[in-house]
SESEMAR-750361 format. One line per field, with one value per residue (C-alpha): x, y, z; residue in three letters. Coordinates in steps of 0.02 Angstrom, whole numbers, plus 50000, padded with zeros to 5 digits. Each point is the difference from the previous one (the first is absolute). Example, Ala and Ser with C-alpha at 12.3 -4.5 7.8 and 13.67 -1.06 7.14 Angstrom:
SESEMAR-750361
east 50615  50069
north 49775  50172
up 50390  49967
residuo ALA  SER
end
This chain:
SESEMAR-750361
east 47950  49877  50104  50016  49811  49983  50118  49901  49838  50077  50054  49822  49932  49912  50084  49837  49957  50173  49983  49821  50053  50170  49984  50129  49965  49950  50070  49943  49858  50040  49822  50001  50165  49950  49824  50044  50125  49866  49874  50130  50036  49814  49975  50149  49937  49829  50079  50124  49864  49890  50142  50047  49821  49993  50168  49967  49812  49919  50164  49965  49845  50064  49967  50116  50152  50126  50008  50190  49986  49865  50105  50150  49899  49920  50168  50079  49860  49996  50186  49979  49850  50089  50156  49893  49928  50047  50022  50150  49978  50118  50058  49893  49844  50030  50013  49843  49897  50062  49954  49829  49947  50064  49898  49846  50021  50068  49937  49872  50060  50043  49965  50119  50151  49899  49943  50184  50048  50006  49975  49828  49858  49852  49971  49847  49950  49864  49974  50135  50089  50006  50105  50034  50099  50017  50178  50035  49816  49982  49916  50094  49972  50126  50059  49911  49847  49909  49988  49810  49849  50017  50179  49942  49856  50119  50105  49848  49938  50172  49994  49824  49999  50144  49891  49840  49917  49930  49961  49893  49850  49882  50115  50099  50079  50118  50110  50149  50180  50166  50097  50108  49845  49985  49820  49917  49839  49943  49850  49967  49877  49856  50027  50172  49962  50176  50069  50033  50062  50126  50062  50136  50049  50167  50030  50145  50126  50054  49860  50038  50032  49951  50180  49980  49841  50087  50149  49883  49908  49834  50005  50098  50090  49876  49848  50079  50026  49819  49935  50107  49921  49823  50023  50085  49863  49868  49910  49890  50077  49929  50125  49916  50052  49978  50053  50188  50024  50101  49868  50061  50179  49943  49893  50154  50098  49861  49984  50187  49967  49888  50089  50063  49903  49828  49897  49967  49870  50020  49858  50029  49931  50175  50133  50122  50041  50175  49989  50159  49919  49998  49817  49908  49851  49975  49828  49957  49828  49943  49891  49857  50041  49939  49828  49989  50020  50128  50041  50078  49994  50100  49843  49993  50183  49979  49855  50096  50156  49905  49994  50188  50050  50091  50092  50003  49899  50085  49890  50091  49855  49822  49893  49826  49881  50149  50016  49856  50085  50165  49919  49916  50166  50080  49856  49998  50170  50113  50097  50152  49920  50064  49922  50011  49869  49993  49955  50049  50029  49966  49821  49964  50066  49859  49871  50061  49991  49819  49959  50081  49908  49836  50051  49978  49811  49970  49866  50105  49974  50148  50027  50019  50129  50097  49999  50072  50136  50044  50011  50100  50128  50134  50120  49995  50166  49969  50124  50013  50093  50064  50017  50188  49972  50048  49886  49982  49897  49903  49886  50008  49825  49918  49818  49935  49816  49823  49942  49818  49989  50180  50159  50136  50174  50163  50157  50152  50122  49961  50098  50082  50027  50053  50178  49935  50095  50180  50067  49947  49821  50020  49900  50108  49871  50000  49882  49989  49922  49850  50033  49842  50018  49882  49878  50052  50173  49925  49948  50177  50068  49880  50068  50176  50048  50080  50006  50129  49901  50124  49928  49847  50096  49994  50172  50089  50109  49927
north 51356  50054  49924  49836  49998  50030  49856  49884  50051  49968  49825  49966  50064  50148  50146  50094  49986  50066  50158  50035  50002  50088  50030  49916  49815  49909  49830  49882  49883  49817  49962  50142  49944  49818  50022  50052  49856  49878  50068  49987  49818  49957  50092  49910  49831  50030  50051  49855  49877  50058  49988  49828  49935  50076  49923  49824  49997  49827  49915  50055  49889  49855  49846  49895  50112  49937  50111  50019  50050  50128  50068  50021  50089  50118  50050  50024  50113  50090  50041  50066  50108  50074  50038  50096  50117  50182  50035  49912  49888  49968  49821  49977  50071  49889  49846  50050  50032  49838  49896  50080  49986  49821  49960  50077  49911  49832  49994  50083  50179  50078  49840  49893  50028  49937  49846  49961  50031  49831  50087  50064  49875  50108  50159  50109  50146  50113  50116  50072  50101  49872  49841  49889  49839  49864  49964  49879  49991  50189  50127  50155  50138  50014  50143  49946  50059  49986  50154  50000  49886  49959  49939  49887  49932  49958  49899  49907  49965  49931  49879  49934  49994  49876  49865  50043  50100  50175  50144  50152  50098  49855  49873  50104  49860  49864  49861  49955  49943  50050  49878  49954  49951  50158  50031  50161  50087  50161  50114  50150  50146  50019  49871  50070  50178  50073  49920  49821  49882  49864  49866  49876  49857  49941  49819  49919  49936  49865  49925  49993  49827  49932  50028  50184  50014  49921  50117  50151  49947  49970  49817  49894  49843  49894  50083  49978  49815  49985  50087  49889  49847  50071  50031  49833  49914  50076  50110  50139  50168  50177  50144  50157  50178  50181  50090  49998  49876  49881  49867  49964  49980  49876  49910  49983  49926  49877  49949  49962  49857  49909  49844  50013  49847  50081  50097  50178  50119  50183  50125  50188  50170  50056  49865  50027  49828  49933  49812  49903  49831  49933  49946  50166  50065  50189  50075  50186  50081  50121  50156  50040  50077  50170  49927  49933  49819  49863  50017  49844  50007  49912  49898  49942  49948  49907  49900  49963  49949  49853  49924  50018  49856  50109  49929  50174  50158  50163  50156  50167  50088  49953  50157  49954  49855  49894  49959  49876  49909  50001  49921  49869  49959  49978  49889  49890  49919  50146  49998  50111  50153  50172  50172  50176  50126  50167  50000  50073  49836  49813  50017  50138  49887  49876  50141  50065  49826  49987  50170  49958  49834  50094  50112  49848  50024  49826  49999  49902  50005  50073  49838  49903  50125  49988  49811  50012  50121  49893  49845  50081  50115  49923  50144  50191  50091  50181  50135  50180  50154  50093  50189  49987  49926  49821  49858  49855  49842  50028  49846  49819  49945  49830  49997  49864  49953  50062  50021  50047  50139  50058  49941  49972  50066  49952  50107  49890  50146  50180  50164  50044  50188  50010  50049  50169  50108  50051  50179  50014  49945  49826  49860  49878  49863  49826  49863  49881  49829  49998  49822  49931  49853  50011  49857  49980  49935  49824  50034  50055  49839  49898  50096  49947  50176  50016  50158  50017  50010  50131  50122  50019  50028  50183  50078  49853  50122  49954
up 47711  49865  49858  50096  50016  49814  49961  50116  49915  49829  50052  50054  49835  50086  49908  49978  50183  50048  49891  50055  50183  50011  50188  50114  49988  50161  50041  49860  50050  49961  49945  49870  49929  49988  49932  49821  49989  50061  49874  49862  50042  50002  49834  49925  50062  49921  49834  49995  50052  49856  49873  50065  49978  49825  49953  50063  49972  50007  50051  50179  50003  49895  50108  49892  50027  50127  50155  49988  49817  50041  50143  49885  49865  50124  50076  49827  49940  50167  49990  49822  50045  50151  49897  49874  50132  49971  50186  50078  50151  50143  50025  50156  49914  49847  50112  50094  49843  49920  50153  50028  49818  49990  50156  49918  49833  50059  50179  50112  50012  50170  50097  49895  50116  50149  49904  49968  50183  50091  50168  49948  50022  49950  49898  50030  49888  50073  49853  49886  50137  50142  49995  50152  50019  50130  50058  50140  50041  50023  49886  49944  49869  49859  49891  49841  49907  49835  49889  50008  50007  49814  50029  50143  49895  49857  50121  50068  49823  49953  50148  49974  49809  49996  50078  49908  50138  49989  50117  49959  50065  49962  50084  50126  50103  49944  50071  49892  50012  49926  49890  50151  50100  50107  50050  49941  50051  49917  50035  49888  50008  50032  50138  50048  50054  50007  49842  49948  50136  49955  50119  49951  50116  49936  49959  50090  49873  50122  50104  50186  50070  50169  50057  49954  50104  50149  49980  49990  50157  49913  50055  50123  49945  50099  49921  49828  50032  50058  49842  49889  50081  49980  49813  49966  50102  49882  50126  49931  50046  49995  50007  50068  50038  49953  49841  49980  50143  49890  49967  49823  50061  50132  49871  49889  50145  50045  49818  49995  50124  49876  49933  49822  49939  50025  49872  50060  49928  50052  49981  50016  49950  49951  49988  50144  50067  49964  50018  49963  49971  49822  49989  50024  49901  50022  49972  50004  50005  49864  50012  49882  49832  49939  49964  50177  49946  50015  50185  50079  50190  50135  50034  49818  50009  50165  49929  49841  50095  50076  49825  49976  50114  50128  50150  50076  49966  50051  49992  50009  50086  50043  50007  49941  49967  49944  50186  49982  49856  50093  50154  49893  49916  50171  50054  49845  50000  49952  50163  50018  49919  50050  49981  50071  50056  50089  50184  50168  50093  50002  50066  49876  49861  50033  50005  49831  49925  50057  49925  49833  49990  50024  49854  49887  50016  50071  50134  50124  50188  50096  50095  49837  49940  50163  49991  49824  50061  50153  49891  49860  50084  50110  50035  49997  49976  50050  49953  50062  49938  50153  50017  49976  49827  50045  49948  50121  50014  50162  50009  49946  50050  49984  49944  50114  49992  50032  50179  49991  49869  50023  49916  50130  49964  50084  49990  49973  49981  50045  49996  50166  50006  50183  49951  49942  49875  49970  49991  49817  50037  49926  50079  50099  50022  49924  49948  50149  50026  50116  50062  49919  49882  49850  49972  49817  50050  49990  49820  49960  50074  49892  49849  50050  50055  50170  50108  50138  50165  50064  49872  50111  50163  50056  50014  49919  49901  49832
residuo UNK  UNK  UNK  UNK  UNK  UNK  UNK  UNK  UNK  UNK  UNK  UNK  UNK  UNK  UNK  UNK  UNK  UNK  UNK  UNK  UNK  UNK  UNK  UNK  UNK  UNK  UNK  UNK  UNK  UNK  UNK  UNK  UNK  UNK  UNK  UNK  UNK  UNK  UNK  UNK  UNK  UNK  UNK  UNK  UNK  UNK  UNK  UNK  UNK  UNK  UNK  UNK  UNK  UNK  UNK  UNK  UNK  UNK  UNK  UNK  UNK  UNK  UNK  UNK  UNK  UNK  UNK  UNK  UNK  UNK  UNK  UNK  UNK  UNK  UNK  UNK  UNK  UNK  UNK  UNK  UNK  UNK  UNK  UNK  UNK  UNK  UNK  UNK  UNK  UNK  UNK  UNK  UNK  UNK  UNK  UNK  UNK  UNK  UNK  UNK  UNK  UNK  UNK  UNK  UNK  UNK  UNK  UNK  UNK  UNK  UNK  UNK  UNK  UNK  UNK  UNK  UNK  UNK  UNK  UNK  UNK  UNK  UNK  UNK  UNK  UNK  UNK  UNK  UNK  UNK  UNK  UNK  UNK  UNK  UNK  UNK  UNK  UNK  UNK  UNK  UNK  UNK  UNK  UNK  UNK  UNK  UNK  UNK  UNK  UNK  UNK  UNK  UNK  UNK  UNK  UNK  UNK  UNK  UNK  UNK  UNK  UNK  UNK  UNK  UNK  UNK  UNK  UNK  UNK  UNK  UNK  UNK  UNK  UNK  UNK  UNK  UNK  UNK  UNK  UNK  UNK  UNK  UNK  UNK  UNK  UNK  UNK  UNK  UNK  UNK  UNK  UNK  UNK  UNK  UNK  UNK  UNK  UNK  UNK  UNK  UNK  UNK  UNK  UNK  UNK  UNK  UNK  UNK  UNK  UNK  UNK  UNK  UNK  UNK  UNK  UNK  UNK  UNK  UNK  UNK  UNK  UNK  UNK  UNK  UNK  UNK  UNK  UNK  UNK  UNK  UNK  UNK  UNK  UNK  UNK  UNK  UNK  UNK  UNK  UNK  UNK  UNK  UNK  UNK  UNK  UNK  UNK  UNK  UNK  UNK  UNK  UNK  UNK  UNK  UNK  UNK  UNK  UNK  UNK  UNK  UNK  UNK  UNK  UNK  UNK  UNK  UNK  UNK  UNK  UNK  UNK  UNK  UNK  UNK  UNK  UNK  UNK  UNK  UNK  UNK  UNK  UNK  UNK  UNK  UNK  UNK  UNK  UNK  UNK  UNK  UNK  UNK  UNK  UNK  UNK  UNK  UNK  UNK  UNK  UNK  UNK  UNK  UNK  UNK  UNK  UNK  UNK  UNK  UNK  UNK  UNK  UNK  UNK  UNK  UNK  UNK  UNK  UNK  UNK  UNK  UNK  UNK  UNK  UNK  UNK  UNK  UNK  UNK  UNK  UNK  UNK  UNK  UNK  UNK  UNK  UNK  UNK  UNK  UNK  UNK  UNK  UNK  UNK  UNK  UNK  UNK  UNK  UNK  UNK  UNK  UNK  UNK  UNK  UNK  UNK  UNK  UNK  UNK  UNK  UNK  UNK  UNK  UNK  UNK  UNK  UNK  UNK  UNK  UNK  UNK  UNK  UNK  UNK  UNK  UNK  UNK  UNK  UNK  UNK  UNK  UNK  UNK  UNK  UNK  UNK  UNK  UNK  UNK  UNK  UNK  UNK  UNK  UNK  UNK  UNK  UNK  UNK  UNK  UNK  UNK  UNK  UNK  UNK  UNK  UNK  UNK  UNK  UNK  UNK  UNK  UNK  UNK  UNK  UNK  UNK  UNK  UNK  UNK  UNK  UNK  UNK  UNK  UNK  UNK  UNK  UNK  UNK  UNK  UNK  UNK  UNK  UNK  UNK  UNK  UNK  UNK  UNK  UNK  UNK  UNK  UNK  UNK  UNK  UNK  UNK  UNK  UNK  UNK  UNK  UNK  UNK  UNK  UNK  UNK  UNK  UNK  UNK  UNK  UNK  UNK  UNK  UNK
end
């Protein structure tokens, strides 16, 4: 029994420990046997990583080098460095070290596998030791971590430096995007107390179509037909909802209804829209540089877009005083504009618009603002992310007119949740017509856009 224990200790590289404690060996603890191996792998990774950087040097940061060429050179040097190690590696350990170092050098370290996974829609890093992902609309922790805070900061710096942004103690928050369009937000100490926080919302390679939304239950066929008519009839539409409710996806779908012979100007903080029309001009805001100068805001871009002869203006998100310029654009002949904003419901959408207009610093009476909103906005499309992770359009609401000091709203379609939930907790409701016919149908008819009257009949099966 004792000799078997000695042989096990020798395999683990613990010869000294075995001779110092010759007493009958207890059952080996898995954690003690695995820990030295884990430390050895981490030590080997650090050494190989350093040699790889020394060997390739500036080639790793050569913007002119083709990505495939860089990938090939990294893997060639990596294989040579691993082969020269004096301590042999098993096949599985060699594969693991190769993949993890390649992810660090060529990708984004421990989170690279999740960025490649099509089932993952969002990656959240809460400090170096805590990584979460969103799969199927639900959050779950994953078995991945960064070596330390410095490792996480190097990954964040790699992301933001590629698009000319920076993040440090003097500028500890940043919005950026990956080359594939995925949206990135990073917050570093001292603002992030428990280590740097990194959030990546992955960019869909293939934008969802209206048929996809109907198949997923986010819309009904009747509601989709109604929205198509509203966009083609040049109504001004506001898409509202909470964070992660799917507003950008719905905005993409609505934009797909715009005829191909119109000039579209899109304005975003981080370019996410995937319009398929040929005549599209994409504008993206810019933060201030290190001296605090050179910032170009959404408001600046909205004002400038009016001089670009747009048929349609599509704003990715209105979150500040740009709301005033957007309303003025809608009220000065730029019909058919579409934008998104955060809110809890259709009525709250109007309240947020009022608040953001007041942020412009104009001393306007509230009634004047509400008259502008009632005149500019025709339809509110409100979207909700349910507890089960599904994202559904819950309101299609007409903005009618002023009655006294209040803007009247009329729900054309509203979410019917009377069916409850299935055994897995998924909502079984659907978007149902209320039976009310919106007043702007006459405007659609004048624009030569017809809407089937059956769309507005409750329970018509559409």
